[in-house]
N, C-alpha and C positions, 0 to 999 in steps of 0.2 A: 276768410270767404263775405263770411256774414256780412261786412261793412261791401266788399259791394255788391252782393244782391237785396240788399235795401236799400245799397241807393241807384243800383238799375231800376227796381221796381216803386222805389219813390218817382222818377223818373217818367216810368213808364203810365206810371198813374194819376200822374201829372200832363203828360202828353195826350193821354185817353180823356179828362177831362175840357186839356183845350180843345182836341180836335174835334170832342163831341160839342161844343157850344158854336165852334167856325162853323163847322155840318151842316148844325139850327140856321144857324142865324146867319151865316156869309153864304153856304149854298145853296141856301132853303129860294126856288125860285129857278135855279140853275141847272141845276140838275135833277132826272126825271125820280117818280117814284119809287120808281129800279133802284135805282144807283144811288136815291137816299138811302135806303135800307140797306143797302151793300156796306154804303162810308159807316151806318148803325152799328153795323154787325159789328164792321173794322174796329170801333173803339168800343163795344160791348167786349169782345176777346183780349181785344190789350190790354181793358179793367181786367175783365177776371185774371191774366196771368200776371199782371204788377201785382196784386194781390196774391198770388203765388208764389209773385218772386219776392216777397214780405214774409211769408210765411217761414220761405227756406228760408234766409236770410235769418230769419230770428233762431228758428230748430239749428241751423248752424254753428252759431253762437251759445246757444241751451244745454245741445246734445250732443255726442260723440259722434254723434251722423254726416258722413258723407253725405257733404252733397250738390259737392261743383257738378256732376254731367246731369243735374236736371235743371241747376239753374243756368246750364253754358241754354242746353235746350229748351226751359224755355225763353231763354231772352234770345234763342235763333227763332223759334219757332213763333215768336212777337213778330218778328222781322219779317220773316217769309210771308205768315197768314198777316198778320194785319194790311205791313209796305204794300203787300201785292191787292190788297182789297183798297188799299186809298188809292194808288195809282189807277188800279182799276177805275172805279166810280171818278175819276176827275178824268181819264184821256178812253174811256170806255173801250182801248184798249180789251179784248176779251182773249186775246193768248197769255193774254196778265193773271188770266180764271184758272191756269195750268200750273202753275206754278201756289197755288193758295192751300190744295194739298198736300202735302214737305211740311206748310208752316203749323198744318193739324198735326201730323204724323210726327212732328218734335213736342209740339204739347199731350200728347197722347204719349208718347216716350220720355216725358220730361215726367207726369203722374205715377207713369210703371217705373221709373226710376225711384224716387219718391215711396213710392209705398213698394220697393227692395230693402230700403234702406231705413223705414220704418221696423218691419217683419226681422232684420240680422237687431234690431236695441237687444 
């Protein structure tokens, strides 16, 4: 799984940079400050958790830690949290905000799983 999480992490880091640049340049003046802030929050959390995936990938290859669950929870957290915020920002369909906390819970669960795996070392 080391290679998988390194690839997923790198792709998400790349996407966070690209989507951040798109938001700053392509959406400037097209979204209100409120929705630009939502877009920025999506890119920030995507990058934080892309880095988390890279850490999981490295640890998976250098230790005996089983981090598969943590990696997949983090991956799906990005999809639900950042994905819902990106869509919310451009569509302004407020009900999509109800999906975001699912991603947040997945993020928290992924970090808890990392703590548990490290504790078991």
